[in-house]
N, C-alpha and C positions, 0 to 999 in steps of 0.2 A: 790440332791433330788429336784424334780419339785416343784417350789413355796414353798419352805421350811418354809419361813416366814409365809405365809397364812395358811399352813398346820399345823405348830406349834401352831399358836394363836387359830384356830378353835379346835384343839384337848385339848388345855389347857381349853377352855371354857367349853367343853364337859366334861372334867375331873370335872370342878366344879359343874356341874349338877349332876353327880353321886355321889359326896360327900355330897350334902346337904340332910337333913332330910325331909323337907317340901318344895314343888315346889309352892309357892304363888306368888302374884303379885310382890311384892318387889324382890324376888329371880329372877324371869323372867326378870325384867328390869335390873337387875345386869348383868345378862348373856347377854342380848341384848347389853348393852354398851360394854362388852368385844368384841361381834362379830363386832359391830360398829368399834372400833378401829382397829381389825384385817383387815377387809374389805377395809377401808380407806388407812391403810398403804400398801395395795396391789393395790392401785391405782384405786379402784372402785369409781365411781361418788358419791359424798355426797347425791345427790338427790336420787339415786338408793338405796343407804343404808338406808336412812330414811324411804323410801317406804316399803323396806323389813323389817325394824324394826317394822313397824306398823303392818304389816300383821303378822310377828311372834307373837306380843303380843295379837293380837286379836284372833288368831287360838289356841295359846297355853293355854289361860284362858277361853276357851270355857266350858260351863257348863257339858255337856254330852260328855262322852269318850266312845270309842268303848269298847266292853266287854273284859275284861281280859287285858286291856292296863293301866299301871299306868300313872299318870301326868307327871313323870319324862320321861317315854319312849316316850310319846305323845310329849313332848316338843322337844325331840332329833329328832324325825321324822320330826315335823313341820321345824325345822331349816334346816334339810337335803333337804326337798323337796323345801323350798324356795330359798336356795342357788343354788340348781340345776336348778331351774327355771330361776334365776338371770343369769346362765351360758348358758341358751339356751333351758332348758326343755328336750324335747326328742331328741334322737339322728336323726339328718337330714338324710333324703334319698340320696343316691348317686346310681342311676340305670344305668346301661350300658346294651346294648344289644350285646351280644357275636356274634350274626348272622349277624351283619352289621358293618360298619365303624363308631364309635363314635369319634367326634371331641370335643376336649377340648382346650380352650384358657387359658393361664396364664397370668395375667396382674398385674401390680403394679408399684410403683415408683422405681426408680434405687436404687439398695442397698438393695432391700427387700429380695432378695435371689431366684428370680424366677428360674433361671437357674438350681440351685441345686435342687429346689423342684420339677422342671419338671422331672429331673432323678429320684429322690425319688418316685414320683408318678408312673412313668414307672416301677420302680423295684417292687413297691407294686402291682400294677396291673399284672405284670407277675407272682407273687405268686398266684394270684386269677385265673390264667388260661388264661388271656388274652394275646394278641399279640400286644403289644404296638410299636409305632415309634415316634421318636422325630423330630420336624421341628424348626429350629433356624430362627425366623423371626424378629430378632434384628440385624440390621446393624448400630445401632446408637452407640452402646457401642463397641469399639475396642476388639477383642478377644472373643467376645461372642460365635460365631461359633465354634472356636477352643475348648473353654471350655466345650460346650455341646457335641462336638464330642468326647473329652477325657472322659466324663462321660458316654456317650453312649457305648464306647469301653468297659469300666469298667464293665458295667452290661449287655453287648452284646445286646444292642438295636440299630437298625439303625437310623442314623440321617441324615436329610437333610437340606442343607442351600446353599445359593447363595449370596456370599459377593458382587458381582457385581451388584445385582439387588437393586434399591432404594426404590421401592414399597413393604411395608411390606404384604399387601395382596396377591400380586402376588406370593410372595415366598411361602406363606401359601397354596395358591391354587396349586402351582406346586408340593409342599411337600404332600399334600393330594392325588394328582394325582399318584405321585412315590409310595405311600404307599397303593394302593387301596386293596392290599391283607392282610392289617393289620387291625384288628377290633377296635383298639384305636390310634389316632393320637394326640399327645400332642404338641401344638404350644406355644412355648416360645417367647413372644413378647417383644419389646423394652420399656424402662421406661424413666422417667426424673427425675431430681433432686427435682421437685415439681409438684403439680397438675396443669398442664398448658393446655392451650386450645388445643395445637397441639397434645399432647398426647391423649387426649380424642377423638378427631377427628379421629386420627389414629386407635384407638380401633373401633370406630363406623364403619369405613370402613371395618375393618377386619370382624366383625360381619355381616356386610351386605353382604359380598361376600362369606363367608364360612358357615353361619348359624350354629354356634357350638352348641352342646348339652349341654354343661357346659362352661360358662365364670367364671373363679375362680380367686378371687383377693387374692395374696399373701402379707400378712401383718407381720411385724415385731413386736413381742409381747412386745419388750423392750420399744415401744413408748407409751404404757399405754393408757390411755384415748384419746390421739390424734389418736387411731386406729378408732374411732367413726367418726371423720372428714373425714379421707380418705376413710372409707367404704360408708359413706354418699354421698361422691362427686363421687366415682366410680359408686354406684347404681343409682344415679340420670342421669348419662350420658351413662351408657351402661347395659346390661342385666346381672348384677352379680348374680349368683344363688348359690354361694358358696364361702367359704374362706378357705385358708391355713393360719394357724397362726404359725410363725416360731420362733425359739429361746426359746420355752417355758421351756426348761430345766433349763436355767440360769436367768430366768427373775423374778424380784421382782414385775413386773407390769403386769404379765400375766393375773392375775385376772381382772384387768382393761381392758385388751385388749379383753378377751372373753366377759365380760359383755357389753363393747361397741358394739361389733358385734352384740350381742343379741338385743341390744337397736334399732338398725335400721333393724331388721328383716332380717339379712344376716347371714344365718347358717354357723357356722364353721364345715366344713367337715372333716378337717384333721389337726392335730398339729405336728410340728417338735419338736422331744424331744432329739435331739443330732446331732452331726456332721456327722454321719456315714450315708450312703445312705439307710441303713435299718431303720433308726430313723425318721419313719414317721408312725402316728397311725391314725386311724379313731377317731373322737372325739365323746364320748359318755358323755354327761354332768353329769348323774347319776353316772356313774362309776368314772368318774374324781373327783366329789364332794366326793364320798364315800371314794376314796383314801386319799384325802385332810384330811378328818375327821377321819381318822384312821380305818374305818370299813373294808378296804381292798377291792380289787376288785378280788375275786376268779375267777369269770367268764373270766375276762381279763387275768389272769394267764394261765388258760386252753387254751384259745384261742391262746396265744403265743406258748404254748407247741404244739398245734395242727398244728401251721404253719410248724412245721418240723418233728413230728412224728405221728404215727396213733393215733385216739382219744382214744383207749383203753389204750395204753402206756402212753398217756399223763396224764389221769385221775389217773392211778395207781402210776405213777412216782411223781406226785404232792401230792398224798395222803401219800406215803412214806416219801417224803421230810417234809411235815408239821407234820407227827405223829413221826419223828425221827427213823423210822425203815429202814434206808437205809444203805447199805454197799459199799464198794469199787467198787463192780460190778455196783452199780448204778452210781457211779461217773464217772466209765468208760464209760457207755451207755450215760450218759447225758453230758459229758463234751463238746462235740461239740455242742450240743443243747443250752447250757448256753451261750457259746461263741457268737453264733448267736444271742441269745436274747438279748445281750448287758450286761452291768454291773450288777453284782448281787444285787447292790443297788437298781436298778429299779425293778428287780424281787421282791425284799423284800418289796417294796411299795405296792405290790398287796396282800400281806399277812396281816391280821389284826394283828396289834401290833409288826410285826416283826422288823421295823425300829428302834423301841425304846428298843426292848429286845435283839437284836442280837449284840454283839460288832462290831463297825465299821471295825475293822481290819479284821474281818472274811469276811465281804462283800466286802473289798477292794482288792480281788484277781487281781493281775495285769496280763496283757496279756502274758508278758514273763514268768511268772511262770506257767500259764495255758499251755504254749507251752511245758514246761519241764514235766508237770505232765502227759500228755498224753503218751510219749513214756515209762515212768516209769511204768505206768498202764499196757500198752501192754507186758511190760517185766515180769510182775507178772504171776504166775500160778492161776489157778481158786482157789485153796486152799488159796493162799496167799491174793488173792483178798476179799475172804470172812472172812478170819481170819487174819487181818493185825497187828498181834503182832509177829514182825519178829526179829530174832536173827541177830547177827552181819554178819555171813556168808550169810545169804539170803539177807541183805541189800547190801553188797558188790557185789553180784552176779547180783541182779537187777540193781544197778548202773552201772557196767560193760556193761551189756546188753543193757541199754538205752542210754549210752553215757552222763550219768550224774554223779554226785558225791554221796557219801553216805549221805551227808548232804541234798541234793536235796530230796533224798528217804525219810528221816527222816522228813523233812519240810512236805511233802505231808501227811505222816501219822499223824503228829502233827495237821495239818490243819483239817484232816478229823475227829481226836478225839475231837477237840475243836468244830467243828460243831455238831457232835453227842451230846456233852454236852450242847450245847447252845439250840438246839432243844428239848432236854429232859427236860431242864428247862422250856422252853417255854409251854411245854405240861401241866406243873402244874399250869399254869395260868388259873384261873377259867373260864373266859370268853372263851378262846380258847378250853379248854376241853369241856365246855358246848356245843359249837358250833358243835364240831366233834362228840359229844354223840348223838346229836339229828338229825345230818346230815347236810350238808352244802347246803344252799340255793343260787344257782349259779346266780339267778336273781336280788335278792335285798340285801342291805347291812344287816349284822346282829346287830341288836341294842341291 
């Protein structure tokens, strides 16, 4: 789970707020101390934490509250807003013109993952309807061109490189000319083991010759607060107007990385949330903090569904999933979509309270098991899909038709029944039920 330590710490603090009778100055300061410990453990700078704490206390204890808002609700909203501001505030703009060639340079130190992020960004833009191409302007690292070409082949994006050319800017110029029919060209540049003068001069020459629309810095989130020093150094020497923060899925220091970037006014445009080439997401600070605090990111969930199915089907499928009214027909329809969306643990993070209430073994469906489930579902009749209480002869027939075993068929039915039971139990949660009774607000977290 993304930044699980930070998430669990914030949710624990909020649970304490919900459990107190009176929210007074003493209680507010107790909660703030919990938040301080959580943020510092996530490698957020102490100075930032203390400034945030002061603002929370001042705003939480204001005399006049909005009509219909309790002191407890107000405190939760203040904490949410302040942490979201710490992480960057509003979602940064990332605007490309599909009617012309857009040029993007990726920069960073060696080992930050620029080459992989270049391919991830290309795939992301393909899904948005752009026609991207990749240019390897890194002849410093042996094998860089071969790696980018392999990644390009995997996502079916053309790649240009010239291992014999020593000048980085010349390779970039040649690649841009080669791909004049493509509306996005992503240039993967060379890096160094440290922030040296030669690297910065090389980036400066590159910008001078190709005039990029975006110069995006790739940063490793595991370096925590040191991200600020790197971001500041690059921002002072070149026109950094965006950041990709990588390895956020397994980083205990990710909070420090994000807040460090915000501190130098370098917006995080994308975050890497896994090893697959699909694991690149636009960074929305408010949605991100909402997920950390357990409010859920319903809007983000629907956006993920929309990437693979029509909007109407996405909304209906999400509704059936969250209300527990789904059948094996839905399992069949959504199986491929779930596989594309990534592990179910990531999907669960976007639903309020799911991570804590659904057993981890239900979310840990392995790829091999999913591969078996699909042919089993294809071998079932419509009646069997809608009424999965199958006798022995039906189970054996389905197993034979799908090339699996009766145990595999029963495992699928057991998995389905467990999920139905888990979601049915979740619906009894007052907060969850109240949210769906009044209607889900897709733009703001439900407090």
